[in-house]
N, C-alpha and C positions, 0 to 999 in steps of 0.2 A: 719897916724899920723896927729895931729893937735894941735894948740895952741888955748886954749879957751880965752874968753873975759877977764877973770881974771888972765890970765897968766899960767894956768895949761896946761900940755902937756899930750895928750892921744896918746898912741902908741899901735898898733896892732902887736903882735909877734906870729908867728906859731912855735911851738916846733918841730924843725927838728933835733936838735943835742944838745950836752951838754950845750953850751952857751945859746942857745935860751930857753932851758928848765929851766936853772937857772934864766934867765931874768924874766920868768913868775912867779917865786916865790919871787921876790923882794917885800919887804913891803913898804908902803907909808912912805915918809920921808927920805929914803936912798939917800945919795948924789950921783949924777950921772953927768957925762959930756956928753953933747949931741952935736953932729955935724950935720950940714945940715941946711936947706934942700938942696938937690942937684937937679939940673935940673929945668925946668920950665913947666913941664907937667900940662895941664889944665889952664895955665895962659893966659890972653888976648884972651879968647874965643869969637868968633863972636856971633851975636844974632840969627843966623840961627838955625834951629832945629838940635838936636844932638843925636847921638847914642853912648852910653857908654857901652863897653863890658869889663867885669872883669872876671878873672879866679883866684879862690882861694883867697890868700891874696892880689891879685891885686885889690881887692875891696877897699883897704885903701885910695888911693888918691881920689877916687870918694866920699867915705864916708866923708872925710875931707872937700871937697867942699860943700857937702850937709849940713854938720853940721855948716859950716860957713854961710849958707843961701845965697850963691852966685848964685843960679839957677834962671836965668831970661829968659830962652828960653825953648821951648818944648824939653824934654829929655826922651829918652827911655834908661833905665839901664837894661842890661841883665847880670846876675851874674851866672857864671858857677862854679860848685864845684862837687867833686866826690860823696860824701855822705852827709847826713844831719849833721853828726858829723863834717864835714869840713866846714859847712856853717856859717861863722862868721858874726855877725851883721844883720842877716836876719830879725829878729823881728823889730829892729830899722829901717831898710830900708823900710819894709812894712808900718810901722807907718808914716814915712816921706812921702811916696807915697800917703798915705791916706789923709794927710794934704795938700799936694802941688799939685795943678792942673797941674803944668808944668811937673811933674815927673810921668812917668809910670815905673813900676818895674816888672821884671820877674826873678824869681829864678829857676834855672834848675840844678837838680842833674844829672850828666852825667854818673855816674858809672865809672868803670875802663877803658872802651873803649872810644876812641875819638869819639864824636858825629858827625853827619853830620851837619857841621856848616852852610851850606847853608839853611838847614831847620829851623834853629834857628833864622835866620835873616829875617827882613821884606823883601818884594819883592822889585825889582828895582824901581818901581814907588813910593813906600812909602819912599824909601831912597833918592830920588832925593832932592838935595839942603841940605843934611845933612852933618855935620862935624862928623867924626867918631873917637872916642878915645878908645884905647885898652890898657889894662894893665893886665898881667898875665904871665904864663910860656911861654918861647920862642916858643915852639911848637904850643901853642894856638894862639899866636900873628901871627905867620907865616901862619897858616891855615886860620885865619880870614882875613889877608891881601889878600890872594888869593881869598877867597870867596867873599869879598867885591868888589874886582876888577872885578870879573865876574858879579856883580850886578851893575856895572857902576861907582863905587866910584874911583875917580882918586887919585893919590898919594898926591896931594896938599890938599885933604879933609880927609886925613888919618893921625892920630897922634897916637904915641904909646910910652909907657914908657919902657925903658930897665929894665927888671925884673930879676935882678941877683945881686949877692953879689958884692959890690963895693970894 
């Protein structure tokens, strides 16, 4: 989700149930009440290199930051999704990475099985001095926290968004 320069709101919604399916069919101009934002994920980021890891619709906070043009440091964004049909915004993200020398982007279809997360991550030397930001399903975040710890990332360099219904 993001608010554009002219005040428009862009929201990414995955159809998981009755309510989210109905939200996707709302026509422009319908009155809506919007609450949020909640939390401070991705605010006040340091200038050190960053690793962003997204799972499924956990891509939306990263996408909002990129759309806002607030990327000032070297950033690797790894986007995990099950199938190509689940890969929201991939074309836009690839185009952003092609235009921005600070952004490297990898899109990874994982299938139904949990991938070996340590193989998807850069090695420990490449991760040194990185701030790591995670947003996705709880199982993915938990697995990434463990894998990043094994690669030397300390808790103070690890940030994650709670990805659940509020």
